[in-house]
C-alpha positions, 0 to 999 in steps of 0.5 A: 528095677530089680525083680525077684518074680523073673529070672530073665532081664526084661527090657521095654520095647517101643510096641508097648507104648503103641496106640493099642495100649494107650486107650481105655478099655479092657487092655488099655490105660488112658495116657499119652504116648509121652506119659507111657514112655516116661512110666516105662523108664524109656524103651528100646527100638526092636529093630535096633538090637539083634534077634535071638533064636526061636529056641531062646524065645521059647525058653523065656516062658519056661524061665519066667512062669511068674511073668507069664502068670502075672501078665495073663489078665492083659496078654496071652503072649507074654514073650513075643520077642527075644534078643541077644544083646550086651548089657553095659554096666559101668565099665563091664558088659555081658552078652546074654539073651533078654526078653522084650516087653511089647504088650500089657499094662501089668508092669511098669519099668524094665526088670533086672531079673534076680530070682532063683535062677537069674540069667544075669547073675549066671552070665556075669559069674561065667564071665568071671565078673562076679565071684558068687550069684548074689546081690545086695540092694540098698533100696533107698527112700522116695519119701518127701521128708527123708529122700535117699539114693539107693544102690545095687551090688551084684556078686555080693554086698557093701558091708562097710556101714553095718554093725551089730547082730542078726536076726535069722528066719527060715523062709518057706521052700515054696516059691509061691504065695497064693498065686504069685511067684515069690522066692523071698517070703516071710511070715508076718506074725502081727501087723498093726495099722495106726491112723490119726485124722487131723486132731481126731483121737488116734486109732489102731487095728491089728488084723494080724496077730500070732494065731493068724499069720500072714505070708508075704512077699519081699518084692523090691520091684513093687513100690507100695504095699499090696494087701489082700482085700480084707486088710486093705478095707480095714485100712481104708475104713480107719482112714475115714469112710466119710473121706472116700478114696479119690479116683484117678478121674478126679485128677486128670492132669496127672497120670498116676503110675501105681495108684495108692489110697488118695485123699484130700491133703486137708484131711491131714492124715497120719498113718503108720504100719508096724509088722512083727516078722517071724520070731520077734523082729518088729519093724514100723514104717512111719508116717513120713514114708507112707503118706506123701503128696501125690506124684505122677506124670503130666501129659508131656511125661514130666514128673509133677506133684499135686500137694493138694492130694495125699497118697498113702503108699498102699495099692488101692486094689488087691495086687495081681494073683492076691499075693500080699507084698512088702515092696520098696517101702519096707525096705527103705526106712524103718523104726527111727527118724533118718537122723537117728541111726540107732536100731535101723535094720538091714534086711539080708536074704541068703540062699543055700541050695542043699544041691544044685538041682534043689535051689530052694531047699532052704532060705534064711532071712538075716535082719541086721542092726546097722548103726551108720549110713542109714541104708537098708539092704536085701541080699539074695545069694546061691553058690 
């Protein structure tokens, strides 16, 4: 999965699914080995790939301080192994140093590192396979009502379905939001929750307004929204204290990879979240993108659905390092139904370093209407 937390490409190794990490405890999560492998998107056997030098291993922590910070809760050694191997992408391949994820639970799948000094983009440009260190992401949609495949373009982005004007926003030169590494961040000047339970009167709360902006990450690695506890508690309260969040221990037949807010489907929840970013672009995430039947993995690692439960796509707990995150849900589907293409949005993020030594001197995010294809893109580029 694409990640702006790391610069290196990080691959899961088989050690991450050893018995040590499949138990209940301070560092373990109760799941079967098959669930673990499926959750990770598969893994490699470390002995099957050539090891990199000790210098390369030491460099991983320096290249990826955000990863070391996020994983410090469940491992004291974020990088135990480095490999030098060929990464195959369609008809092209590039040889580069990659890190192996062999410990911990503060992650799900392997990372394609696309942060400020991405080693993948650097290697591809040096090999003459791309013209610029940039990327374009069509995040697709994982909703049940309007699922849509996505795609990743390295070295540019596909402009063939776009039309209309741009909205441009400055992004802080700092790459931290609270304690979380976050090169792509925006100011939310207004955030509203709308909730309706069954036939009850709809409720609306606006916990963020112009005088109280919230700085948040745009992070495609995260599927769900991550909200600070104060805002999360407001949303939970609106969803009904008489209908408490269902704990994973109540659906043991299914392993929930990234637990959101889970309720009985009989509650018939409708929930949407609207954001105003910077100087006025409002993006509304409709209920069909936010409230789904509960997905997970059965004991053999096969994806299953429990339609008797509804999961709201907001993490059930405050995210690691307290950083608010606008994940893939924001990038997937906004404003209008899937067949109504007018006023959909495209998020394009570009970076222009003033000098090669000050990579994060200026960031802008450009929001562009698109009138065809129904795609949402995030673009990040350097010189």
